[in-house]
NUDO-932211 format. One record per residue: x, y, z of N, C-alpha, C in turn. Coordinates in steps of 0.1 Angstrom, whole numbers, plus 5000, padded with zeros to 4 digits. Atoms other than C-alpha are relative to their C-alpha. Example, Ala and Ser with C-alpha at 12.3 -4.5 7.8 and 13.67 -1.06 7.14 Angstrom:
! residues 2
500949885000512349555078500950125000499149895000513749895071499250115008
***
This chain:
! residues 201
500749945012720071013764500550144999499649865001721071363773501450024996498649995005724671293764500150004985500050015014723771233728500150144994499849865005724871543707498750054993501249965007721571543688498850025009501149994990719371553720500250145007499949874994718671913731499550005015500449984986718471993768499150125001500949885000715372213765498849965008501150024991712672253791498750004992501350005006709172163780499150095008500749904992707572483792498549985000501450025001704072373781499449925011500650094990703772113808500350055015499749954986705072323838498750035008501249984992701572443848499449875005500550134996700372083848500849935011499150064990703371963868499750075014500249934987702872243894498649975006501350034995699172153897499849865005500250144996699371773899501349935004498750064996703071713907500449884990499750105009703171493876499650054986500349975014702971503838499349884994500750115005700271293822500449964986499850045013700471103790501549964997498650045004703771063771501050125001499249894999705071413776501049995012499149994989708071483799500450155002499649864998709771793813501050044990499149965011712171783783499350004987500649995013710971903750500649904990499650105010711171633723500449865006499850134994711671353748498749955006501350064996708671123754500149875008500150134993707770843778499449894992500650125006706970493767498649995007501350014994703170463772499849885008500350114992701770233798499649884991500450125008701469873785500649994986499350015013703869933756501449975002498650015001707369853747500650054987499449955012709769993722500949904994499150095007711469783696500950084990499149935008714569923680500649914989499550085010715469783646501550024998498549985000719269713644500550064987499449955012719869783607499950164999500249855002718370143606499750085013500449944987717670213643498750065000501349954999714070273636499349955012500750034988711770273666498549974998501450035001708370103669499549985014500750024987705970123698499049894999500850125000704169793705499249995013500850024988701269743729500149855004499950144995701969423750498949975010501150034990698969463774498750044994501349975006695669443756499050055011500949954990693269663775498749935002501250074998690369433769500149905012499850094989691869193795499750065013500349934987691269453822498550025002501449984999687569473815499349905009500750094990685469333844498550045000501449974998681769303850499850115010500349894990680169603868499849955014500150044986680569573905498650025006501349974995677169723910499049894999500950115002675569393899500149905012499850094988676869223931499550065012500449964986675769233967501350065006498949944993677969423992501049895004499150114996679369084004500749954988499450055012680068983968501150094996499049905004681869303961501349995009498850014990684069273993500849874997499350125003684868913984500850014987499349985012685869003949501250095002498949914998688069293960501149935008499050084992689769063986500749914992499350095009690468803960501050074990499149935010691869053935501250055007498949944993694069223961501049885004499250124995695268883975500849944989499350065011696068743941501150104995499049915005697969063931501250005009498950004990700069063963500849874999499350135001700868693959500949994988499250005012702068743923501350085002498849924998704469013935501049945010499150074990706068773961500849904993499150105007707568553934501450064998498749945000711268603938501149895004498950094997714668423940500750055012499449954988715668643969499050035011501049974989714068724003499250134996500949895003711068954000499450065013500649944989709669204024499150114995500849895004707469514024500550135007499849874994707869884031498750025008501249994992705469944060500150145007500049874994704670304069499050005012501049994990701770214092498750064995501249945006699270374068499149894995501050095004696270204053500649914989499650075011697870094020501149895004498950094997701169944033499649905010500450104989699469784063499149894994500850105007696969614040500849904992499150085009699669484016500849905009499250084991701769354045499149895007500950104994698769184061499649894990500350105011697869014028501249914997498850075004701468914021500549905011499450084989702368764055499649854999500350145001700468434051500749924990499350085010702368344020501549985004498650024996705668354039500149945014500150064986704768144070501249915003498950094997707767914065501350075005498849934995710268184075499650145005500249864996710668544088499650084988500449905010708968814069500450145005499449884995710769144070499250124995500649875004709169494070501050115003499049894999710969824067499250135001500649874999709970174077501050115003499149894997711470524080499550085012500349924988711570724112500850134999499349875000712671074120500350045014499749954987714371244149499050095006501049904996711771514150498749935003501250074996708871364170498850044993501249955007706271574153499849944986500150055013707071414120500249855000499750145000707871064131498749925003501250084999705070814125500449855001499650145001707170494128499349915011500750084990705270384159498849934994501250075006702270294137500549884992499550115007704470074116500449895009499750104990705769904147498849925005501350074995702169834159499549904990500450105011701269674125500949885000499050115000704469474125499849905011500350094989703669334159498849924998501350075002700069254150500149894990499950095012700969084117501149895003499050094997704068914131501250004990498949995009706969044110501350045007498749954994710669114117500250144994500049865004710669494116501350075001498849925000713469724107499650154998500349865001713270104112501350084997498949915004715670354095499750145004500249864996716070694112500750084990499449915010716670954085500150145006499749874994718271264097500050114989500049895009718271614081501249994991498850015008721871554070499949894990500250115010720971214054499250054988500949965011718171384034500850094991499349905008720371674022501149934991498950075007723271434012499449924989500650095010720871213992499250074989500949935009718771483975500550014986499549975014720971563945500049874992500050135007721471193936498649954997501450045002717771123939499450084988500649925011716771413916500749964987499350045012719471303891499549874995500450145004718270943890498550014995501349995004714671053886499850064985500049935013715471253854498850104999501149905000712671493864499950075014500149944987711771733892499549915010500550094989711171573926498550035002501549974998707371533928499549965014500450044986707171373963501350015008498849984991709571483991500449875006499650134993709471124005500849914990499250085010711170993973501449985006498750014995714471063990500149895011500050104989713570864021499849854994500250135006712370573999501349944994498850045006715670563981501049955011499150044989717570554014499549875007500650124994715170284027500349884991499750115009715670073996501449955001498650044998719370084001500249925013500050064987718969994037499549865000500650135001716669704029500849904992499250095009718969564003501249935006498850074993721669474028499649865004500350144997721769104030500049965014499950034985722669104067498650015007501349974994719169234074499049884998501050105005717468944056500549865004499550134996719468654071499149935010
***
């Protein structure tokens, strides 16, 4: 988009305070003035004859409306949350290629991995984590513990300082916006590592 002669590379200074406070820009604004994001649940349709652009909502928000949880007992709430999470994880496992999870050993990734594992009992289930040479920053041991408990084939990628520096520029360029989470670089390196077919054989 920035290569087009009619698109100006101008910083949207109005959103800088918001970005510095929240590490993200809400709504449809971006860090570029005059360039907007497609709203969540929408798609853009470009008409071929005149290149007119129309934004269409494809996700009716009324489908997301649920009865108030406060009407249920504690057991009922826990049961509903478990079913919703399990159904969500199962839907994401539909794939023509081997599927695994990124496992940091934290609450979120550990829960997702635990819920996903039963749906892949017929074969090995792969998990991937990032580790560091600096022991004070390395939390990969927690991922290994969860992997052993759940029963996955675990892979750990050690990211060095040089690895990070070499990848930083490419990551920022691909994001098209300032780096809002330092771990985005490690995630990109881990994604490349996980995509190697030899790991999933």
